[in-house]
Backbone as ProteinMPNN parsed JSONL, in Angstrom:
{"seq_chain_A": "MGHKIKSINQRLNELATVNNFNLELGTDNRHVFHRETHSCVNYSDFIGRDVDKENIIDLLMKPSEDPNIPVIPIVGIGGLGKTTLTQLVYNDDRVTRCFPLKIWICVSDEFDLSRLLKLIIHSINKGEKCDNLTVEALQICLRSLLNDKKFLLVLDDVWNENRARWIELRDILGSMDYLCGSKIIVTIRSLKVAFIMSSIHPYELKGLSL", "coords_chain_A": {"N_chain_A": [[139.635, 121.062, 146.788], [137.484, 122.617, 147.035], [136.669, 123.353, 144.542], [136.396, 121.375, 143.124], [134.21, 120.587, 143.918], [132.351, 122.044, 143.217], [132.85, 122.328, 140.559], [131.401, 119.661, 140.585], [128.712, 121.032, 140.944], [128.085, 122.197, 138.969], [127.882, 120.569, 136.826], [125.57, 119.239, 137.992], [123.38, 120.931, 137.651], [123.979, 121.504, 135.177], [122.794, 118.567, 134.144], [120.333, 118.686, 135.574], [118.913, 120.959, 133.994], [118.637, 119.907, 131.399], [116.901, 117.78, 131.924], [115.032, 118.878, 132.359], [113.953, 120.17, 129.67], [112.611, 117.676, 129.261], [113.395, 115.154, 128.341], [115.199, 112.237, 127.506], [117.385, 109.42, 127.861], [118.234, 107.112, 125.126], [118.182, 103.955, 124.13], [118.118, 102.11, 122.407], [117.568, 103.306, 119.064], [116.325, 102.249, 116.989], [113.402, 101.521, 117.7], [112.283, 104.036, 118.122], [111.886, 105.128, 115.593], [109.202, 104.785, 113.69], [108.616, 103.638, 110.399], [106.562, 104.561, 107.534], [105.059, 102.974, 104.584], [103.201, 102.92, 101.405], [100.823, 101.987, 99.135], [100.487, 103.375, 97.014], [102.284, 104.052, 93.534], [104.953, 105.476, 91.857], [105.746, 105.877, 88.869], [107.891, 106.969, 87.691], [109.836, 106.374, 89.481], [110.964, 104.01, 89.153], [112.729, 102.243, 87.751], [114.59, 100.237, 85.466], [113.88, 97.53, 86.704], [112.472, 95.938, 85.32], [112.07, 92.679, 84.525], [112.708, 92.385, 86.945], [110.473, 92.439, 88.192], [108.451, 91.12, 86.197], [109.328, 88.543, 87.174], [108.181, 88.314, 89.644], [105.372, 88.462, 89.761], [105.129, 86.523, 87.866], [105.783, 84.33, 89.541], [102.961, 85.198, 91.677], [101.445, 84.051, 90.244], [101.861, 81.464, 89.974], [100.259, 78.353, 90.688], [99.914, 76.764, 93.922], [100.816, 74.151, 96.282], [100.987, 74.245, 98.634], [99.86, 73.855, 102.144], [99.872, 75.967, 103.599], [99.189, 79.638, 103.526], [101.089, 80.786, 100.669], [103.871, 82.642, 100.96], [105.481, 85.237, 99.496], [109.022, 85.878, 99.901], [110.645, 89.219, 99.401], [114.083, 90.021, 99.698], [116.438, 92.297, 100.157], [119.052, 94.953, 100.757], [118.46, 97.407, 102.414], [117.263, 100.636, 100.557], [117.452, 99.522, 97.888], [115.144, 99.256, 96.499], [112.685, 97.677, 96.898], [110.68, 98.318, 97.958], [109.617, 99.715, 95.958], [109.256, 98.588, 93.665], [107.341, 96.107, 94.545], [105.304, 97.8, 95.149], [104.604, 98.658, 92.314], [103.885, 95.796, 91.356], [101.687, 95.205, 93.083], [100.239, 97.084, 91.266], [99.626, 96.219, 89.034], [97.686, 95.421, 86.504], [97.235, 93.114, 85.995], [97.671, 91.517, 88.125], [95.625, 92.983, 89.551], [93.204, 91.954, 88.493], [93.387, 89.403, 89.347], [93.327, 88.723, 92.211], [90.792, 89.991, 93.839], [90.906, 91.302, 96.142], [92.915, 93.482, 97.939], [95.921, 94.042, 100.04], [97.433, 96.05, 101.633], [100.051, 96.735, 103.828], [102.33, 97.958, 106.022], [104.917, 97.029, 108.218], [107.338, 97.246, 109.51], [109.04, 97.948, 112.202], [107.954, 97.096, 114.359], [106.257, 94.159, 114.975], [103.323, 93.352, 116.215], [100.8, 91.608, 116.731], [97.775, 92.481, 117.492], [98.194, 95.086, 116.792], [98.983, 94.62, 113.592], [96.433, 92.835, 112.964], [94.473, 95.259, 113.187], [95.154, 96.667, 111.289], [95.072, 95.519, 109.396], [92.366, 94.918, 108.935], [91.185, 97.707, 108.849], [92.355, 98.038, 106.787], [90.979, 96.74, 105.136], [87.988, 97.675, 105.606], [87.318, 100.613, 106.165], [85.771, 101.795, 107.721], [85.273, 100.244, 109.743], [85.057, 99.785, 113.233], [87.23, 98.281, 115.362], [89.568, 99.427, 117.594], [89.508, 98.905, 120.35], [88.971, 96.166, 120.542], [89.87, 93.336, 121.71], [92.561, 90.367, 120.558], [91.163, 88.16, 120.233], [88.237, 89.09, 119.379], [88.824, 90.35, 117.355], [89.98, 88.635, 115.448], [88.215, 87.072, 114.807], [86.282, 89.081, 114.038], [88.328, 89.795, 111.502], [88.237, 87.053, 110.052], [85.081, 87.801, 109.628], [85.236, 89.523, 107.218], [87.36, 87.923, 105.685], [86.813, 85.686, 104.401], [85.429, 83.504, 101.702], [86.411, 85.06, 100.036], [89.455, 85.758, 97.903], [92.905, 87.003, 98.476], [95.443, 89.259, 98.208], [97.792, 89.632, 100.433], [100.477, 92.668, 101.016], [103.324, 92.978, 103.105], [105.152, 95.254, 104.345], [108.505, 95.525, 104.566], [109.663, 94.3, 106.623], [110.91, 93.158, 110.102], [111.076, 91.295, 111.638], [112.127, 88.695, 113.818], [111.379, 86.935, 115.673], [109.828, 84.228, 115.489], [107.773, 82.906, 116.682], [106.024, 84.949, 117.023], [105.349, 85.462, 114.455], [103.842, 82.932, 113.243], [101.81, 82.853, 114.874], [100.27, 85.271, 113.425], [100.285, 83.986, 110.905], [98.919, 81.711, 111.67], [96.175, 82.6, 111.958], [95.466, 84.124, 109.802], [95.338, 82.033, 108.196], [93.049, 80.159, 108.402], [90.781, 80.957, 107.553], [88.444, 80.633, 105.732], [88.237, 79.831, 102.769], [91.395, 79.582, 100.66], [92.066, 79.472, 98.762], [94.288, 80.012, 96.283], [95.413, 82.428, 97.439], [97.404, 84.916, 98.514], [100.867, 85.998, 100.312], [102.972, 88.497, 100.178], [106.041, 89.643, 101.215], [108.717, 92.449, 102.183], [111.861, 92.515, 103.112], [114.524, 92.891, 104.464], [116.42, 90.956, 105.54], [118.27, 87.58, 104.975], [117.597, 85.773, 107.076], [115.262, 86.455, 108.246], [113.461, 86.14, 106.257], [113.46, 83.212, 105.938], [112.262, 82.651, 108.283], [109.748, 83.301, 107.969], [109.038, 82.115, 105.345], [108.491, 79.156, 103.266], [109.273, 79.481, 101.085], [111.607, 79.861, 98.136], [113.253, 82.753, 99.17], [113.232, 85.89, 96.948], [115.675, 87.555, 95.831], [116.461, 90.48, 95.608], [119.062, 92.654, 93.775], [121.513, 94.6, 93.383], [121.364, 97.264, 90.523], [122.901, 97.322, 87.539], [125.321, 98.988, 86.24]], "CA_chain_A": [[138.662, 120.381, 147.004], [136.229, 123.621, 146.611], [137.459, 123.516, 142.722], [136.133, 120.005, 142.611], [132.378, 120.579, 144.619], [131.945, 123.711, 142.087], [132.741, 121.588, 138.863], [130.14, 118.805, 140.424], [127.515, 121.068, 141.254], [127.861, 122.736, 137.701], [127.41, 119.463, 136.184], [124.436, 118.518, 138.47], [122.462, 122.075, 137.618], [123.37, 121.066, 133.314], [121.72, 117.372, 133.981], [119.056, 119.006, 135.703], [118.376, 121.625, 133.098], [118.199, 118.72, 130.316], [115.675, 117.005, 132.46], [113.499, 120.109, 132.283], [113.156, 119.833, 128.812], [112.145, 116.361, 129.004], [114.876, 114.758, 127.143], [115.493, 110.816, 128.24], [118.552, 109.015, 127.02], [117.317, 106.082, 124.116], [119.232, 102.405, 124.158], [117.51, 101.7, 120.915], [116.705, 104.226, 118.457], [115.333, 101.865, 115.882], [112.205, 101.72, 118.093], [111.311, 105.316, 117.982], [111.209, 105.416, 114.338], [108.239, 104.094, 112.594], [108.495, 104.191, 108.992], [105.394, 104.343, 106.547], [104.902, 103.308, 103.104], [101.885, 103.058, 100.938], [100.369, 101.052, 98.024], [100.874, 103.988, 95.261], [103.353, 104.092, 92.415], [105.181, 106.491, 91.242], [106.11, 105.033, 87.896], [109.16, 107.422, 87.447], [111.039, 106.064, 89.944], [110.509, 102.566, 88.682], [114.155, 102.002, 86.247], [115.547, 98.701, 85.213], [113.373, 96.49, 86.92], [111.147, 94.95, 84.195], [112.43, 91.579, 84.782], [112.432, 91.976, 88.64], [108.453, 93.062, 88.053], [107.626, 90.005, 85.554], [109.381, 87.359, 88.165], [107.437, 88.388, 90.862], [104.201, 88.276, 89.129], [105.123, 85.076, 87.826], [105.358, 83.693, 91.455], [101.94, 85.097, 92.3], [100.126, 83.726, 89.336], [101.933, 80.348, 90.202], [99.929, 77.545, 91.8], [100.617, 76.356, 95.312], [100.046, 73.219, 96.828], [101.213, 74.48, 100.268], [98.254, 74.078, 103.065], [99.663, 76.95, 104.377], [99.327, 80.818, 102.455], [102.465, 80.797, 100.297], [104.376, 83.798, 101.397], [107.037, 84.98, 98.597], [109.649, 87.003, 100.234], [111.534, 89.912, 98.33], [115.057, 90.322, 100.286], [117.659, 92.976, 99.992], [118.944, 95.635, 101.645], [118.048, 99.076, 102.019], [117.545, 101.403, 99.334], [117.468, 98.59, 96.491], [114.207, 99.481, 95.645], [112.118, 96.522, 97.127], [109.193, 98.72, 98.27], [109.131, 100.187, 94.66], [108.984, 96.708, 93.475], [106.198, 95.945, 95.078], [103.873, 98.543, 94.397], [104.451, 98.281, 90.874], [103.88, 94.717, 91.453], [100.615, 95.621, 93.395], [99.025, 97.827, 91.208], [99.821, 96.006, 87.701], [96.613, 95.351, 86.278], [97.018, 91.634, 86.073], [97.54, 90.961, 89.657], [94.469, 93.125, 90.127], [92.346, 90.857, 87.771], [93.791, 87.819, 89.731], [93.233, 89.104, 93.35], [89.836, 90.948, 94.116], [91.179, 91.891, 97.3], [94.508, 93.631, 97.624], [95.957, 94.662, 101.172], [99.309, 96.627, 101.771], [100.531, 96.998, 105.195], [103.858, 98.481, 106.581], [105.306, 96.508, 109.096], [108.515, 98.08, 110.262], [109.841, 96.926, 113.688], [106.819, 96.561, 115.734], [105.447, 93.27, 114.968], [102.72, 93.244, 117.692], [99.587, 90.665, 116.652], [96.869, 93.104, 117.758], [98.48, 96.025, 115.663], [98.914, 93.91, 112.537], [95.094, 92.638, 112.691], [93.646, 95.999, 112.893], [95.758, 97.604, 110.316], [94.455, 94.988, 108.227], [90.768, 94.99, 109.333], [90.829, 98.732, 108.576], [92.727, 98.617, 105.199], [89.615, 96.227, 104.049], [87.354, 98.411, 105.85], [87.689, 101.87, 106.892], [84.686, 102.175, 108.689], [85.176, 98.747, 111.062], [85.39, 99.817, 114.537], [88.099, 97.438, 115.917], [90.512, 99.601, 118.164], [89.294, 98.714, 121.067], [88.784, 94.818, 120.619], [90.761, 91.644, 122.098], [92.903, 89.661, 119.591], [89.88, 87.142, 120.269], [87.729, 89.586, 118.501], [89.446, 91.122, 115.991], [90.554, 87.734, 114.396], [86.173, 86.94, 114.221], [86.335, 90.555, 112.862], [88.792, 89.367, 110.203], [87.339, 85.845, 109.302], [83.912, 87.486, 108.105], [85.911, 90.201, 106.028], [88.131, 87.775, 104.274], [85.92, 84.21, 104.025], [85.274, 83.54, 100.528], [87.474, 86.224, 99.125], [91.086, 85.648, 97.076], [93.459, 88.256, 98.509], [97.132, 89.631, 98.081], [98.344, 90.698, 101.059], [101.444, 92.959, 101.56], [103.456, 92.892, 104.601], [106.404, 95.593, 103.691], [109.206, 96.294, 105.643], [109.486, 93.369, 107.92], [112.23, 92.897, 110.957], [110.721, 90.611, 112.947], [112.791, 87.421, 114.008], [110.575, 85.829, 116.588], [109.243, 82.979, 114.631], [106.252, 82.303, 117.096], [104.816, 85.938, 116.519], [104.524, 85.133, 112.516], [103.162, 82.231, 113.4], [100.228, 83.51, 115.46], [99.297, 85.926, 112.309], [99.826, 83.055, 110.005], [97.722, 80.942, 111.604], [94.819, 83.162, 112.059], [95.204, 83.994, 108.193], [95.605, 80.32, 107.474], [92.069, 79.456, 109.401], [89.738, 81.448, 107.031], [87.813, 79.227, 105.045], [88.711, 80.189, 101.563], [92.19, 80.781, 100.952], [92.2, 78.771, 97.223], [94.662, 81.098, 95.732], [95.48, 83.903, 97.843], [99.354, 85.109, 98.327], [101.215, 87.401, 100.805], [104.203, 89.406, 99.49], [106.364, 90.107, 102.091], [109.969, 92.384, 102.075], [112.765, 92.18, 103.879], [116.157, 93.189, 104.461], [117.229, 90.175, 106.208], [117.855, 86.749, 104.729], [116.894, 85.0, 108.278], [113.443, 86.847, 108.882], [113.025, 85.415, 104.804], [113.64, 81.95, 105.747], [111.407, 82.281, 109.216], [108.748, 83.361, 107.016], [108.471, 81.111, 104.104], [109.526, 77.809, 102.972], [109.362, 79.548, 99.09], [113.347, 80.651, 98.317], [113.345, 84.013, 98.665], [113.475, 86.659, 95.901], [117.215, 88.264, 96.589], [116.985, 91.684, 94.946], [120.42, 93.013, 93.525], [121.564, 96.219, 92.782], [120.953, 97.474, 89.003], [124.357, 97.295, 86.471], [125.711, 100.198, 85.458]], "C_chain_A": [[137.16, 121.09, 146.676], [135.887, 123.665, 145.19], [136.467, 122.498, 142.49], [134.436, 120.088, 142.885], [131.976, 121.479, 143.353], [131.42, 122.909, 140.869], [131.195, 120.616, 139.072], [128.505, 119.935, 140.272], [126.857, 121.719, 139.801], [127.457, 121.682, 136.976], [125.828, 118.737, 136.607], [123.483, 119.716, 137.546], [122.573, 121.645, 135.71], [122.377, 119.882, 133.244], [120.336, 117.93, 134.232], [118.029, 120.037, 134.736], [117.529, 120.456, 131.552], [116.816, 117.993, 130.61], [114.519, 117.827, 132.321], [113.307, 120.264, 130.8], [112.824, 118.185, 128.282], [112.526, 115.141, 128.245], [115.352, 113.447, 127.458], [116.78, 110.295, 127.077], [117.722, 107.427, 126.102], [118.663, 105.436, 124.574], [118.671, 102.039, 122.717], [116.859, 102.649, 119.998], [115.952, 103.62, 117.637], [113.755, 101.858, 116.588], [111.311, 102.865, 118.473], [110.839, 105.706, 116.567], [110.319, 104.318, 113.574], [108.064, 104.189, 111.485], [107.187, 103.707, 108.203], [105.688, 104.301, 105.483], [103.738, 103.129, 102.959], [101.729, 102.222, 99.365], [100.682, 101.791, 96.726], [102.305, 103.834, 94.82], [103.569, 104.751, 91.965], [106.383, 106.017, 90.376], [107.453, 105.633, 87.429], [110.054, 106.932, 88.279], [111.54, 104.45, 89.903], [111.727, 102.709, 87.627], [114.296, 101.01, 86.192], [115.035, 97.302, 86.448], [112.114, 95.568, 86.197], [111.237, 93.26, 84.401], [112.107, 91.27, 86.196], [110.643, 91.364, 88.352], [107.627, 91.372, 87.361], [108.116, 88.823, 86.538], [108.794, 87.289, 89.051], [105.787, 87.998, 90.287], [104.094, 86.834, 88.598], [104.788, 83.722, 88.828], [103.877, 83.72, 91.951], [101.155, 84.152, 91.501], [100.413, 82.048, 89.558], [100.778, 79.6, 91.381], [100.418, 77.257, 92.693], [99.789, 75.163, 95.898], [100.229, 73.212, 98.328], [99.63, 74.868, 100.933], [98.468, 75.372, 103.354], [99.444, 78.162, 103.048], [100.761, 80.672, 101.989], [102.668, 82.182, 100.251], [105.658, 83.768, 99.88], [107.676, 86.383, 99.129], [110.526, 87.917, 99.338], [112.543, 90.471, 99.353], [116.113, 91.112, 99.549], [118.281, 94.044, 100.655], [118.665, 96.774, 101.306], [118.339, 100.183, 101.158], [117.513, 100.97, 97.875], [116.551, 98.904, 95.901], [112.939, 98.158, 95.703], [110.696, 96.788, 97.258], [108.665, 99.357, 96.857], [108.823, 99.606, 93.671], [107.879, 96.551, 93.327], [105.318, 96.656, 94.787], [104.118, 98.579, 93.252], [103.649, 96.822, 90.682], [102.022, 94.984, 91.735], [99.752, 96.195, 92.719], [98.899, 97.722, 89.307], [98.488, 95.32, 87.283], [96.279, 93.558, 86.173], [96.748, 91.156, 87.467], [96.386, 91.582, 90.336], [93.247, 92.731, 90.025], [92.345, 89.97, 88.579], [93.203, 88.379, 91.436], [92.185, 90.005, 93.521], [89.831, 91.618, 95.012], [92.448, 92.188, 97.533], [94.656, 94.487, 99.054], [97.436, 95.225, 101.328], [99.142, 97.202, 103.212], [101.766, 96.874, 105.848], [103.608, 98.203, 107.975], [106.317, 97.182, 110.036], [108.786, 97.111, 111.406], [108.909, 96.145, 114.605], [105.86, 95.447, 114.897], [104.407, 92.454, 116.087], [101.254, 92.703, 116.586], [98.16, 92.171, 116.703], [97.111, 94.132, 116.832], [97.783, 95.599, 114.33], [97.26, 93.754, 112.06], [94.137, 94.069, 112.78], [94.049, 96.552, 112.267], [94.912, 97.089, 108.914], [93.175, 95.016, 107.954], [90.405, 96.459, 108.757], [91.455, 99.223, 107.139], [91.707, 97.904, 104.253], [88.627, 96.742, 104.294], [87.236, 99.161, 106.524], [87.201, 102.0, 107.978], [84.719, 100.891, 109.652], [85.76, 99.494, 112.195], [85.764, 98.948, 115.391], [89.043, 98.452, 117.049], [90.644, 99.19, 119.557], [89.306, 97.187, 121.521], [90.263, 94.156, 120.965], [90.961, 91.267, 120.537], [91.911, 88.524, 119.433], [88.689, 87.713, 119.112], [87.849, 90.126, 117.261], [89.684, 90.0, 115.083], [88.842, 87.117, 114.098], [86.364, 88.08, 113.296], [86.923, 90.091, 111.509], [88.187, 88.18, 109.267], [86.101, 86.862, 108.691], [84.537, 88.506, 107.439], [86.176, 89.643, 105.08], [87.72, 86.778, 103.692], [85.507, 84.583, 103.146], [85.844, 84.495, 99.802], [89.234, 85.893, 98.993], [91.917, 86.567, 97.342], [94.561, 87.815, 98.253], [97.27, 90.329, 99.264], [99.86, 90.929, 101.122], [102.159, 93.097, 102.893], [105.135, 93.778, 104.36], [106.796, 96.086, 104.865], [109.185, 95.658, 106.877], [110.878, 93.063, 108.679], [112.206, 92.086, 111.873], [111.681, 89.119, 112.953], [112.422, 86.675, 114.882], [109.72, 85.346, 115.69], [107.583, 82.795, 115.028], [105.473, 84.121, 116.94], [104.213, 85.584, 115.403], [104.029, 83.872, 112.63], [102.202, 82.274, 114.003], [99.625, 84.127, 114.481], [98.961, 84.763, 110.901], [98.617, 82.113, 110.105], [96.293, 81.244, 111.952], [94.445, 83.49, 110.981], [94.748, 82.876, 107.536], [93.893, 79.592, 107.962], [91.109, 80.035, 108.396], [89.062, 80.181, 105.761], [87.993, 78.976, 103.752], [90.457, 80.637, 101.575], [92.7, 80.376, 99.146], [93.157, 80.312, 96.568], [95.621, 82.561, 96.387], [97.067, 83.99, 98.281], [99.99, 86.403, 99.364], [102.839, 87.253, 100.589], [105.016, 89.8, 101.007], [108.261, 90.962, 101.885], [110.595, 92.622, 103.129], [114.072, 92.464, 103.567], [117.296, 91.593, 104.704], [116.826, 88.457, 105.725], [116.868, 85.298, 106.31], [115.635, 85.157, 108.472], [112.907, 86.363, 107.554], [112.464, 83.678, 105.151], [112.162, 81.43, 107.34], [110.038, 82.695, 108.618], [107.804, 82.548, 106.186], [109.155, 80.143, 103.82], [109.63, 78.148, 101.486], [110.878, 80.056, 99.211], [113.014, 81.493, 98.332], [114.158, 84.757, 97.487], [114.336, 87.754, 96.285], [116.623, 88.948, 95.133], [118.312, 92.138, 94.915], [120.492, 94.3, 92.938], [121.89, 96.286, 91.316], [122.791, 97.606, 88.562], [124.104, 98.822, 86.089], [125.875, 100.288, 84.006]], "O_chain_A": [[136.124, 120.561, 146.274], [134.779, 124.036, 144.802], [135.634, 122.742, 141.617], [133.595, 119.673, 142.088], [131.017, 121.149, 142.655], [130.307, 122.786, 140.358], [130.225, 120.631, 138.315], [127.49, 119.628, 139.647], [125.664, 121.782, 139.505], [126.434, 121.936, 136.34], [125.134, 118.0, 135.907], [122.819, 119.198, 136.648], [121.562, 121.506, 135.022], [121.356, 119.942, 132.558], [119.38, 117.788, 133.47], [116.799, 119.986, 134.697], [116.414, 120.37, 131.038], [115.917, 117.712, 129.817], [113.338, 117.504, 132.198], [112.134, 120.59, 130.619], [112.83, 117.733, 127.137], [111.8, 114.344, 127.651], [116.476, 113.691, 127.897], [117.003, 110.658, 125.922], [116.739, 106.855, 126.573], [119.687, 105.897, 125.079], [119.544, 101.48, 122.053], [115.646, 102.826, 120.107], [114.882, 104.159, 117.355], [112.874, 102.26, 115.827], [110.166, 102.859, 118.923], [109.827, 106.351, 116.294], [110.692, 103.282, 113.023], [107.154, 104.984, 111.247], [106.83, 102.531, 108.269], [106.42, 105.161, 104.994], [102.985, 103.105, 103.933], [102.706, 101.979, 98.657], [101.018, 101.26, 95.668], [103.269, 103.561, 95.535], [102.649, 105.212, 91.29], [107.534, 105.803, 90.754], [108.185, 104.882, 86.784], [111.219, 107.005, 87.885], [112.4, 103.93, 90.614], [111.504, 103.387, 86.625], [114.057, 100.532, 87.301], [115.75, 96.391, 86.867], [111.214, 94.821, 86.579], [110.146, 92.69, 84.397], [111.481, 90.299, 86.62], [110.02, 90.302, 88.35], [106.676, 90.737, 87.818], [107.214, 88.014, 86.757], [108.689, 86.167, 89.545], [105.273, 86.969, 90.725], [103.145, 86.09, 88.845], [104.045, 82.74, 88.866], [103.393, 82.734, 92.508], [100.259, 83.493, 92.028], [99.464, 81.282, 89.388], [100.492, 80.029, 92.499], [101.641, 77.383, 92.625], [98.565, 75.098, 96.007], [99.75, 72.383, 99.101], [98.723, 75.624, 100.585], [97.477, 76.1, 103.421], [99.497, 77.829, 101.864], [101.626, 80.446, 102.835], [101.89, 82.93, 99.659], [106.352, 82.861, 99.421], [107.236, 87.523, 98.976], [111.174, 87.325, 98.476], [112.093, 91.411, 100.008], [116.62, 90.708, 98.502], [117.675, 93.995, 101.725], [118.6, 97.203, 100.154], [119.474, 100.638, 101.015], [117.535, 101.717, 96.898], [116.701, 98.968, 94.681], [112.379, 97.765, 94.679], [109.758, 96.062, 96.932], [107.46, 99.493, 96.645], [108.115, 100.091, 92.788], [107.271, 96.742, 92.273], [104.405, 96.201, 94.099], [102.945, 98.369, 92.941], [102.776, 96.785, 89.815], [101.209, 94.961, 90.811], [98.575, 96.135, 93.073], [98.417, 98.534, 88.517], [98.272, 94.387, 88.057], [95.185, 93.005, 86.286], [95.761, 90.519, 87.834], [95.985, 91.128, 91.407], [92.341, 92.887, 90.843], [91.227, 89.486, 88.75], [92.011, 88.082, 91.37], [92.613, 91.144, 93.337], [89.026, 92.545, 95.096], [93.26, 91.275, 97.384], [93.865, 95.387, 99.336], [98.442, 94.571, 101.052], [98.259, 97.966, 103.604], [102.219, 95.785, 106.202], [102.75, 98.651, 108.736], [106.052, 97.583, 111.169], [108.748, 95.882, 111.461], [108.996, 95.111, 115.269], [104.869, 95.812, 114.264], [104.588, 91.362, 116.626], [100.807, 93.487, 115.749], [97.825, 92.662, 115.626], [96.266, 94.208, 115.939], [96.658, 95.902, 113.931], [96.81, 94.34, 111.075], [92.976, 93.916, 112.401], [93.385, 97.588, 112.272], [94.403, 97.669, 107.954], [92.793, 95.132, 106.79], [89.326, 96.515, 108.167], [91.242, 100.269, 106.527], [91.508, 98.185, 103.071], [87.828, 96.576, 103.372], [87.015, 98.834, 107.69], [87.779, 102.246, 109.037], [83.741, 100.852, 110.398], [86.941, 99.833, 112.12], [84.955, 98.623, 116.26], [89.396, 97.505, 117.75], [91.777, 99.098, 120.028], [89.597, 96.904, 122.682], [91.39, 94.445, 120.563], [90.216, 91.528, 119.592], [91.925, 87.953, 118.342], [88.288, 87.015, 118.18], [87.033, 90.278, 116.352], [89.619, 90.276, 113.885], [88.535, 86.766, 112.959], [86.557, 88.029, 112.082], [86.208, 89.989, 110.512], [87.778, 88.291, 108.111], [85.974, 86.886, 107.466], [84.117, 88.189, 106.326], [85.848, 89.966, 103.939], [88.037, 86.642, 102.511], [85.087, 85.74, 103.118], [85.469, 84.528, 98.63], [90.026, 85.833, 99.933], [91.932, 87.35, 96.392], [94.912, 86.648, 98.079], [96.95, 91.517, 99.305], [100.621, 89.969, 101.24], [101.427, 93.361, 103.847], [106.16, 93.111, 104.222], [106.217, 96.681, 105.774], [108.835, 96.155, 107.948], [111.873, 92.758, 108.022], [113.016, 92.003, 112.796], [111.824, 88.556, 111.868], [113.056, 85.631, 115.032], [108.89, 86.066, 115.136], [106.595, 82.636, 114.311], [104.262, 84.204, 116.734], [103.009, 85.405, 115.216], [103.561, 83.681, 111.507], [101.396, 81.457, 113.558], [98.443, 83.818, 114.332], [97.963, 84.662, 110.188], [97.749, 81.791, 109.293], [95.417, 80.41, 112.184], [93.246, 83.35, 110.739], [93.98, 82.777, 106.579], [93.748, 78.387, 107.757], [90.204, 79.2, 108.4], [89.454, 79.134, 105.246], [87.917, 77.784, 103.454], [90.891, 81.611, 102.192], [93.562, 80.987, 98.514], [92.66, 81.434, 96.465], [96.282, 83.406, 95.784], [97.774, 82.982, 98.314], [99.644, 87.575, 99.212], [103.621, 86.317, 100.756], [104.306, 90.299, 101.88], [109.122, 90.183, 101.475], [109.98, 92.95, 104.144], [114.609, 92.266, 102.477], [118.402, 91.296, 104.253], [115.71, 87.964, 105.89], [115.986, 84.439, 106.303], [114.882, 84.246, 108.815], [111.706, 86.105, 107.639], [111.443, 83.116, 104.755], [111.46, 80.422, 107.424], [109.129, 82.054, 109.145], [106.592, 82.332, 106.186], [110.365, 80.117, 104.044], [110.007, 77.294, 100.683], [111.301, 80.585, 100.239], [112.164, 81.632, 97.453], [115.291, 84.468, 97.104], [113.941, 88.729, 96.925], [116.396, 88.407, 94.051], [118.894, 92.084, 95.998], [119.705, 94.889, 92.197], [122.645, 95.434, 90.847], [123.682, 97.959, 89.335], [123.128, 99.507, 85.783], [126.202, 101.355, 83.487]]}, "name": "protein", "num_of_chains": 1, "seq": "MGHKIKSINQRLNELATVNNFNLELGTDNRHVFHRETHSCVNYSDFIGRDVDKENIIDLLMKPSEDPNIPVIPIVGIGGLGKTTLTQLVYNDDRVTRCFPLKIWICVSDEFDLSRLLKLIIHSINKGEKCDNLTVEALQICLRSLLNDKKFLLVLDDVWNENRARWIELRDILGSMDYLCGSKIIVTIRSLKVAFIMSSIHPYELKGLSL"}
């Protein structure tokens, strides 16, 4: 019994030592890491996707009768080059001429309406002070920045499977006075998420042929 008590005390001391370092057990590592991407393109990273690039640009240029903003989903497993492909499309001269306003947002797994509205506003106007605004104030601010502007919005690395959260953002974007020709590109790993966000058939990115 004495040996057991000694062993238990030793384990308790070890746990106390861990706690002193402020270490905590995590249940979902995905929520600890927040990936960041950007719109700059490294052309040396772009190999063998010329056809995919032209196909996506064709979808952007194609007129749409959808009353909502058309959403073009690019779907594929991690590492296939969805972000790199989107960067190249985003920086293409034809796309720049077609969309006077371009916005790039990295969503990752935190699909929070307030956060996304703030990121969009900051992308349009870096000097806009909106960190402490409510969602109501944010959507009013965004409306003032987007009205009468044709825009391309990229939502990179979307994980959200909650349709209600997407509809909240879609409805705010769709409430702008002028939407003719505006488009959204989303990069996604899951077909389920693609069908939640868009009525357009997703563009499925395949692996490159050897």
